[in-house]
VEXLUMNU-660338 format. One line per 8 residues: number of its first residue (from 0); their letters; for each residue x, y, z of C-alpha. Coordinates in steps of 0.2 Angstrom, whole numbers, m for minus. Layout:
N
NUM) A) X Y Z | ...
This chain:
348
0) MRKIGHRI) 263 165 m21 | 271 155 m8 | 257 159 6 | 243 156 m5 | 249 139 m10 | 252 134 8 | 234 141 11 | 227 129 m2
8) LVASTLVW) 236 114 4 | 230 118 22 | 213 119 16 | 214 104 5 | 221 93 21 | 207 100 32 | 194 94 20 | 200 77 17
16) MSLSFCLL) 201 74 35 | 184 79 37 | 177 68 25 | 187 54 33 | 181 58 48 | 163 59 42 | 166 42 33 | 172 32 49
24) MSCSKMKE) 157 40 59 | 144 34 46 | 153 16 45 | 152 14 65 | 135 21 66 | 131 7 52 | 138 m6 62 | 130 0 77
32) KRENTLQG) 113 0 68 | 116 m18 62 | 108 m30 73 | 115 m49 76 | 100 m62 74 | 100 m81 76 | 86 m82 62 | 90 m96 49
40) AWILKQYV) 99 m113 48 | 116 m116 59 | 126 m131 59 | 138 m138 74 | 155 m136 68 | 164 m141 84 | 164 m140 102 | 177 m136 115
48) SPEGYVFP) 179 m146 133 | 182 m136 149 | 201 m144 147 | 203 m138 128 | 201 m151 120 | 193 m148 104 | 179 m162 97 | 173 m160 78
56) RKEDGKMQ) 152 m164 79 | 152 m173 63 | 149 m191 65 | 146 m205 51 | 143 m191 40 | 129 m183 51 | 130 m166 55 | 119 m159 70
64) CRIYNNDS) 108 m145 63 | 97 m130 72 | 84 m120 63 | 80 m103 73 | 62 m95 70 | 61 m78 72 | 74 m79 87 | 61 m88 99
72) ICYECEMM) 59 m106 92 | 73 m119 88 | 69 m134 78 | 85 m147 81 | 88 m160 69 | 102 m170 60 | 107 m169 43 | 118 m180 32
80) SSISGSFI) 123 m177 14 | 124 m189 0 | 124 m189 m20 | 105 m189 m22 | 102 m174 m8 | 101 m170 11 | 91 m182 22 | 85 m173 38
88) RPNDKFGI) 80 m182 53 | 70 m170 66 | 76 m172 84 | 67 m158 95 | 58 m142 95 | 59 m129 109 | 58 m111 115 | 73 m99 115
96) TFINKGGG) 76 m81 121 | 89 m71 113 | 94 m55 120 | 105 m42 117 | 115 m34 132 | 123 m21 123 | 141 m20 119 | 144 m35 109
104) EYLYLEEG) 137 m46 124 | 122 m57 122 | 113 m69 133 | 104 m86 127 | 89 m93 136 | 85 m110 130 | 69 m117 139 | 74 m103 154
112) DPHPLQFE) 92 m108 157 | 104 m94 153 | 120 m96 143 | 132 m84 135 | 132 m81 116 | 147 m73 106 | 146 m68 88 | 162 m71 81
120) NDTTIVIQ) 156 m64 62 | 140 m66 54 | 142 m84 49 | 149 m91 66 | 143 m89 85 | 147 m97 100 | 138 m104 115 | 142 m109 131
128) FYGRKYTW) 134 m124 138 | 140 m128 156 | 159 m125 152 | 158 m132 135 | 158 m119 118 | 148 m126 106 | 153 m117 89 | 140 m115 77
136) VRASQMSE) 140 m109 57 | 128 m104 46 | 120 m118 34 | 123 m111 17 | 118 m126 9 | 100 m126 16 | 88 m113 6 | 74 m104 15
144) NEQKDIIS) 60 m115 6 | 69 m130 14 | 69 m121 32 | 51 m119 28 | 47 m137 25 | 55 m143 39 | 47 m130 51 | 31 m134 44
152) MMDNEEWD) 35 m153 45 | 38 m152 66 | 24 m139 69 | 13 m151 59 | 18 m164 71 | 23 m176 54 | 37 m185 62 | 41 m196 76
160) AENEMQKY) 58 m191 86 | 58 m210 92 | 58 m217 75 | 76 m218 69 | 73 m222 52 | 61 m208 48 | 70 m193 37 | 65 m179 27
168) VLSVTERK) 73 m179 10 | 80 m161 4 | 82 m166 m14 | 80 m156 m29 | 80 m172 m37 | 66 m178 m28 | 56 m163 m29 | 58 m163 m48
176) LKTVEHAF) 50 m179 m47 | 36 m177 m37 | 31 m162 m47 | 32 m173 m64 | 23 m187 m54 | 8 m173 m48 | 9 m165 m66 | 6 m185 m73
184) SYTIIFVV) m7 m188 m62 | m17 m172 m66 | m14 m175 m84 | m20 m193 m82 | m36 m188 m72 | m39 m174 m85 | m37 m187 m99 | m50 m199 m91
192) LLAFFIIY) m61 m185 m86 | m59 m179 m106 | m63 m197 m112 | m80 m199 m100 | m87 m182 m107 | m83 m187 m125 | m91 m203 m123 | m105 m198 m113
200) YILRTRKR) m107 m183 m127 | m107 m198 m140 | m119 m207 m132 | m131 m191 m128 | m130 m186 m146 | m135 m204 m153 | m149 m204 m141 | m155 m188 m147
208) NRHLKQQL) m154 m194 m165 | m165 m209 m161 | m178 m197 m152 | m177 m186 m167 | m180 m200 m180 | m195 m208 m169 | m203 m190 m168 | m201 m187 m187
216) AQIMEMRT) m206 m204 m190 | m221 m202 m179 | m224 m186 m190 | m224 m194 m205 | m235 m208 m201 | m248 m198 m193 | m248 m188 m211 | m249 m204 m222
224) QRLLPVQK) m264 m211 m209 | m273 m197 m206 | m292 m200 m213 | m300 m190 m227 | m313 m183 m218 | m300 m178 m205 | m290 m170 m218 | m303 m160 m225
232) ALEEVEHE) m309 m154 m208 | m291 m148 m204 | m289 m139 m221 | m307 m130 m218 | m302 m124 m201 | m285 m118 m208 | m295 m108 m223 | m306 m101 m210
240) FLYSDYYI) m290 m94 m199 | m280 m88 m215 | m296 m77 m220 | m302 m71 m201 | m301 m54 m197 | m286 m57 m186 | m275 m66 m198 | m279 m51 m210
248) NLRKQIAS) m275 m37 m197 | m261 m46 m192 | m253 m47 m209 | m257 m29 m212 | m247 m25 m196 | m232 m36 m201 | m232 m31 m218 | m231 m12 m212
256) GATLSQEE) m215 m15 m201 | m224 m15 m184 | m216 m25 m171 | m227 m37 m159 | m228 m35 m141 | m226 m50 m130 | m243 m52 m128 | m246 m53 m146
264) WDELEQRI) m236 m65 m149 | m243 m75 m133 | m260 m73 m144 | m254 m79 m158 | m247 m94 m151 | m266 m97 m142 | m272 m95 m160 | m261 m105 m171
272) NPVYPGFT) m261 m121 m160 | m281 m125 m162 | m277 m122 m181 | m262 m133 m182 | m265 m146 m167 | m248 m148 m157 | m240 m138 m169 | m228 m130 m152
280) NKLFNLCP) m226 m147 m145 | m219 m154 m161 | m208 m141 m163 | m200 m142 m145 | m199 m160 m144 | m189 m161 m160 | m176 m148 m153 | m174 m135 m141
288) LSVLEYHV) m177 m117 m146 | m173 m100 m142 | m188 m87 m141 | m182 m78 m158 | m179 m97 m168 | m199 m99 m162 | m205 m84 m168 | m197 m87 m184
296) CLLIKLHV) m207 m103 m184 | m221 m95 m181 | m220 m82 m195 | m217 m96 m206 | m234 m105 m202 | m242 m89 m206 | m233 m87 m224 | m224 m73 m219
304) PPTEMASI) m210 m70 m233 | m193 m67 m226 | m192 m49 m230 | m207 m45 m219 | m200 m57 m206 | m182 m47 m204 | m193 m33 m202 | m204 m38 m189
312) LCKDKSSI) m190 m46 m180 | m178 m32 m180 | m165 m44 m191 | m158 m42 m209 | m163 m56 m222 | m147 m65 m221 | m149 m67 m203 | m166 m75 m205
320) SAIRSRLY) m160 m86 m218 | m146 m94 m207 | m157 m97 m195 | m169 m108 m205 | m155 m116 m211 | m146 m119 m195 | m164 m127 m188 | m166 m139 m201
328) KKVFQQKG) m147 m145 m199 | m151 m146 m179 | m167 m157 m183 | m160 m168 m199 | m143 m168 m194 | m137 m164 m211 | m135 m146 m221 | m152 m139 m229
336) SSKLWDEF) m158 m123 m237 | m170 m114 m228 | m182 m115 m241 | m184 m134 m236 | m184 m129 m216 | m199 m119 m221 | m208 m134 m232 | m205 m144 m217
344) VLSL) m213 m131 m205 | m227 m130 m216 | m231 m148 m216 | m232 m149 m197
């Protein structure tokens, strides 16, 4: 029993040691695989002179700031924090080269001049310039969007390095105010455009109504002032048309429920206008008509009942009634029955 227990203890120890070794190896590999980068914003914390004197780099609340983009370009500026936000004044933009020599050693080339660089940890680096050691820490208070804004501004040359008063404000309050201002401006533009279209629609509707009244007045005036001989002549022409072979055959076709081709509709229009002079022009001068609405008016003029209209136009009777009522409202600007529209069309 003692031998079995001893073997179990030895086996457990070996398994534990193997797992520990694998864990350590994986951690070391992760560390080797993880690459350090300058990408992002950094604040100069201090620099140390060759004699060992430490100088903090924060003068009058200003901090030296650098933004590295893709480890190839450096954007240098000054940052000053206040209650309303962080103020940025661009200073310079230059190219850099970041070289990993291996073994934790890095070389930093700024415009061609090589300088040793050391990563103390993920948030701190030390760069040596001509005997001085500059310590930079990551600027956690500067968001990626703010960094992109500064880079975009300096790339577009929207700044003047010689102008001491020019600053870029990284302020949440300012951004919200600008958003509100933009929204307010867009709202005003929308309201102005909406008011313009409403006024235009009202004026256009009034003009159209005046035009309709003039057209109706002219139609009524022509009917009242029509001489008796002219009236009799028109009635004779209408009588001949209603008893012609063309009209009789057309009514039979309509009564049978057979639809009309486009050529037959065109022929009907050509035959009906000489009988009722200006009929088509009067209709389209009163209001724009769809093809279906125009065909309904032609059938009304032919004294075709609504049931037969529905059959030949492949609609139900209620749809034909709705079309006639809608046309009356469109022309007279008031509700009216379908029969009133029929009476009006027959009077043209």
